[in-house]
N, C-alpha and C positions, 0 to 999 in steps of 0.2 A: 426361529427361522421363519422366513416369509411363506405363508401358505396360499394366499390368494394372488391372482394376477396384479391387483392394485398394489398389494404390499411389495411384490417384486419390483414393480415399476418405481415405487417410492425409494426402494433401496438403490436402484440404478441412478435415479435423479439425485438423491442425497450424496452418492459417491462423486458424481460429476460436480455438484455444488461445492463439496469439500475441496476437490482439487482446484476449482476456480478461486475459492477463498485463500487457499494456500499459495496460489500463484500471486495474488494481490499482496498478501502479507510478506512474502519473500521478496517481491519487487520493491516494496517500500523499504524494507531493511537494506537492500542492496543500494538503492538510491541514497539513503541516509549515509551509508559508508562512503559512497563516492563523493557526496557533498562535503562531508567532513574532510576527506582527503584533498579535495580541490581547495577548500578554505585553508587547510594547513599549508598547502603549496603556494598560496597566494594568487591562484588563478581566478580572478573575479568574473571574467566572461564565462568560463566553464561552469563556475559555481551557480551563476544565475540560470543558465540553461538547464543544469541538473535540478535546480530548485523548481523551476517551472514544470519539468516532467514529474518530479516528486509530488508537487501540489496536485497536478492533474490526476496522478495515480491514487493519491489519497482520496480526492473527490469521488472518483469512480468506485473505489472500494467502499466508501461510506454510502454511495447511492445503491450499491448492490447489497448493502448490509454485511459485507465481509468483515467490516470493523465497525464498532459503535460510533455514532456521530460525535460524541464527546471525545472519544479517543482520536477521531479524525481532526477535530478542532485543536486538540493538544498537540498533535504531530505537526499540524500546519503552523502553529505558534512556535514550535521548536525550529522549524525551517526558517521562519522569520527571524528568530533570535540568532541563529547561526549566521544568516546572511548579514545581520547587522554588525557582526564581528569584522567583516571586511571593511 
């Protein structure tokens, strides 16, 4: 358990960072599902908009180090491949 004020602060900060990282990871998964659904439905305009949001979210998550940069590159590649199916 944290004994010093600095350790208590680090626990609080780490908890906040965990929640933010979880938010980014969850958002990426949700956008992927929406993208796949719109591609399956043949809605190209919606798919492009979702892909743009997804790519932006992946970039932000990578910049904040919520996900590894190689994982971000892999996910962006998956988005491009999925869009090419249209």
